[in-house]
C-alpha positions as MATLAB code, in Angstrom:
seq = 'MKEHYVKFDPRSKLAVVLSASLLLMVRANQRMEGIFVLLLLFLLVINGGWKKGVILTSLYSFFLAVDYFLFQQITGAVTAFLSFFFVANRLLLPPIMAAAFAMNQTKMSEWIAAMKKMKIPKVVIVPFSVVCRFFPVLIQDFKQIRRAMKFRGVGINSIDLVKHPLLTLEYIIVPILVSVETTSIDLSAASLVRGLGSDSVNTSVYEVTFKIQDYLLLLFLLLLIVWEVLL';
ca = [
       0.190   -0.005   -0.111;
       1.477    3.231   -1.190;
       1.827    6.095    1.714;
       0.428    9.330    0.967;
       2.360   12.318    2.254;
       2.629   16.195    1.445;
       5.636   16.790   -0.617;
       7.471   19.922    0.071;
       9.890   21.982   -2.409;
      13.630   21.318   -1.505;
      14.054   24.922   -1.183;
      11.331   25.470    1.506;
      12.997   22.583    3.484;
      16.292   24.495    3.111;
      14.699   27.488    4.506;
      13.376   25.311    7.627;
      17.103   24.317    8.060;
      18.472   27.781    7.962;
      15.425   28.945   10.391;
      16.335   26.343   12.817;
      20.119   27.364   12.635;
      19.202   31.033   13.134;
      16.960   30.178   16.185;
      19.813   28.080   17.765;
      22.313   31.222   16.997;
      20.169   33.715   18.805;
      19.082   31.469   21.522;
      15.368   31.630   21.108;
      13.238   31.593   24.192;
      11.669   28.331   25.359;
       8.126   29.387   23.929;
       9.521   30.058   20.651;
      11.600   26.752   20.854;
       8.734   24.774   21.821;
       6.535   26.166   18.850;
       9.269   25.525   16.238;
       9.535   21.852   17.586;
       5.780   21.452   17.312;
       5.986   22.803   13.743;
       8.928   20.308   13.093;
       6.958   17.542   14.355;
       4.032   18.443   12.374;
       6.072   18.687    8.957;
       7.557   15.451    9.663;
       4.236   13.695    9.978;
       2.717   15.277    7.034;
       5.764   14.500    5.036;
       5.843   10.694    5.884;
       8.347   10.680    8.521;
       6.457   10.392   11.685;
       8.378    7.978   13.291;
      11.328   10.356   13.308;
       9.219   13.255   14.563;
       7.794   11.248   17.702;
      11.269    9.937   18.639;
      12.997   13.330   18.374;
      10.255   15.338   19.960;
      10.026   12.721   22.660;
      13.855   13.321   23.245;
      13.601   17.068   23.174;
      10.654   16.870   25.669;
      12.553   14.531   27.934;
      15.633   16.894   28.035;
      13.333   19.929   28.709;
      11.775   18.101   31.583;
      15.046   16.771   33.268;
      16.408   20.433   32.865;
      13.506   22.074   34.258;
      12.547   19.706   37.327;
      16.050   18.721   38.316;
      18.323   21.535   37.282;
      16.604   24.757   38.283;
      19.426   25.394   41.194;
      23.215   24.577   40.040;
      24.909   23.442   43.370;
      28.207   22.259   42.056;
      30.439   21.007   39.100;
      28.550   18.109   38.871;
      25.015   19.435   38.742;
      26.497   22.261   36.206;
      27.939   19.817   34.090;
      24.721   17.587   33.611;
      22.778   20.826   33.251;
      25.069   22.042   30.466;
      24.701   18.385   28.885;
      20.788   18.282   28.513;
      20.597   21.990   27.728;
      23.230   21.405   25.034;
      21.471   18.229   23.426;
      18.029   19.873   23.880;
      19.075   23.027   21.676;
      20.715   20.770   19.134;
      17.436   18.770   18.530;
      15.378   21.462   16.560;
      18.305   21.498   13.695;
      18.523   17.680   13.600;
      14.836   17.712   13.298;
      14.998   20.115   10.683;
      17.733   17.981    8.810;
      15.561   15.089    9.149;
      12.484   16.635    7.500;
      14.980   18.262    4.947;
      16.286   14.825    3.769;
      12.764   12.859    4.504;
      11.127   12.002    1.115;
      13.559   14.238   -0.876;
      15.812   12.615   -3.158;
      19.336   13.738   -4.177;
      18.289   14.775   -7.748;
      15.739   16.826   -6.595;
      18.173   18.638   -4.213;
      20.630   19.113   -7.287;
      17.535   20.235   -9.514;
      16.758   22.884   -6.853;
      20.354   24.123   -6.327;
      20.701   24.557  -10.244;
      17.327   26.589  -10.203;
      18.807   28.825   -7.345;
      21.923   29.534   -9.639;
      24.270   27.853   -7.193;
      27.700   27.290   -8.554;
      28.818   23.812   -9.904;
      31.842   23.849   -7.617;
      29.443   23.766   -4.677;
      26.725   21.280   -6.340;
      29.520   18.597   -7.257;
      30.770   18.146   -3.769;
      27.736   18.397   -2.248;
      26.445   15.407   -4.196;
      29.185   13.371   -3.518;
      29.234   13.964    0.033;
      25.251   13.428    0.320;
      25.637   10.089   -1.360;
      28.856    9.082    0.269;
      27.618    8.500    3.894;
      24.880    5.987    2.920;
      27.406    3.832    1.243;
      29.713    4.032    3.789;
      27.188    3.079    6.153;
      26.316   -0.007    3.979;
      29.752   -0.838    3.451;
      30.522   -0.764    7.329;
      27.367   -3.172    7.745;
      29.000   -5.532    5.097;
      32.073   -5.492    7.230;
      30.476   -6.479    9.948;
      28.633   -9.424    8.584;
      32.046  -10.634    7.252;
      33.622   -9.993   10.585;
      30.914  -12.254   12.329;
      31.226  -14.794    9.490;
      34.664  -15.254   10.518;
      33.977  -15.251   14.261;
      35.125  -11.894   14.906;
      32.576   -9.736   16.614;
      32.015   -5.838   16.895;
      30.898   -5.106   20.268;
      32.067   -3.235   23.523;
      33.625   -6.248   25.020;
      35.749   -7.164   22.208;
      36.816   -3.448   21.724;
      38.012   -3.560   25.363;
      39.656   -6.668   25.354;
      41.152   -6.493   21.863;
      40.933   -2.764   20.892;
      43.992   -2.586   18.607;
      43.152   -5.946   16.865;
      39.236   -4.746   16.477;
      39.981   -0.981   15.107;
      42.613   -2.836   12.394;
      39.548   -5.260   11.477;
      37.302   -2.149   10.890;
      39.484    0.979    9.970;
      41.564   -0.764    7.385;
      38.591   -2.184    5.160;
      36.833    1.240    5.756;
      39.861    3.167    4.500;
      40.152    1.223    1.306;
      36.290    1.462    0.830;
      36.358    5.097    1.521;
      38.988    5.906   -1.394;
      37.364    3.470   -3.941;
      33.958    4.964   -3.059;
      34.822    8.644   -3.203;
      36.563    8.020   -6.466;
      33.628    6.236   -7.860;
      30.881    8.808   -6.925;
      33.091   11.671   -8.260;
      33.006    9.944  -11.413;
      29.669    9.052  -11.746;
      28.729   12.772  -10.753;
      31.098   13.831  -13.675;
      29.408   11.445  -16.104;
      25.812   12.452  -15.468;
      26.974   15.901  -16.170;
      27.082   17.883  -13.377;
      30.107   19.478  -14.061;
      29.293   20.647  -17.689;
      28.762   24.122  -18.599;
      25.748   23.271  -20.673;
      21.879   23.669  -19.442;
      21.019   20.285  -17.808;
      17.611   19.225  -17.383;
      15.928   17.305  -14.936;
      13.003   14.728  -14.632;
      12.112   16.198  -11.123;
       9.479   19.364  -10.925;
      11.050   21.924   -8.818;
       8.258   24.371   -8.186;
       6.696   26.084   -5.195;
       2.956   24.879   -4.207;
       0.799   26.034   -1.623;
       2.167   24.358    1.270;
       5.516   25.903    0.473;
       3.887   29.149    0.489;
       2.243   28.690    3.932;
       5.244   26.955    5.348;
       7.813   29.805    4.430;
       4.977   32.579    5.195;
       4.839   30.849    9.256;
       8.741   30.808    9.036;
       8.995   34.372    8.484;
       6.084   35.360   11.009;
       8.363   33.224   13.587;
      11.587   35.012   12.831;
       9.824   38.440   12.978;
       8.173   37.550   16.337;
      11.511   36.634   17.521;
      13.402   39.610   16.373;
      10.733   41.879   17.671;
       9.497   40.639   20.756;
];
């Protein structure tokens, strides 16, 4: 059964990421922070990423509750460190949620089409496409290395890392480094073969246009930023 979700333009998703970063830099008050987290939860739910939204919002609520109920008064170095830990993780969650929303249900080809429409230079587009495709391949290679090690009777867990740290790291790091070099060369070649570095005008099968939901989202983000700056 095909899932139905509301699709957003990559440029409006980028605006959400920039807004989350801006609110983090200006240290928005908790009310504004809470409204923005609820907005991100709503966006993830209607964009087909409700599991990510629920998990990240639950983490945010947990960090907020712990800091509010347990660390209202700092009485020593331990409580100061714990308060800093929970506050720092809570402040990082809105940008993480925004990044999860930006990557959810959006293909790399759509991001490339959107960046071309924004007239971003190719010296930025090509490395960006390579990096974004690199990490999923790296994770897949790491899983294959784990399966190969388990097949040979070598486990990767905390106990093995403590008992045989150098041996375990050797089994992990050496194959990863070899895979990283090969993968980076292959991805760079694939990007150039697809014409990303060409000076001619490229076409795309993906339609990158603003729809009503994109305009509403941008308007709401603008109102939030104006409210935070003026009030």
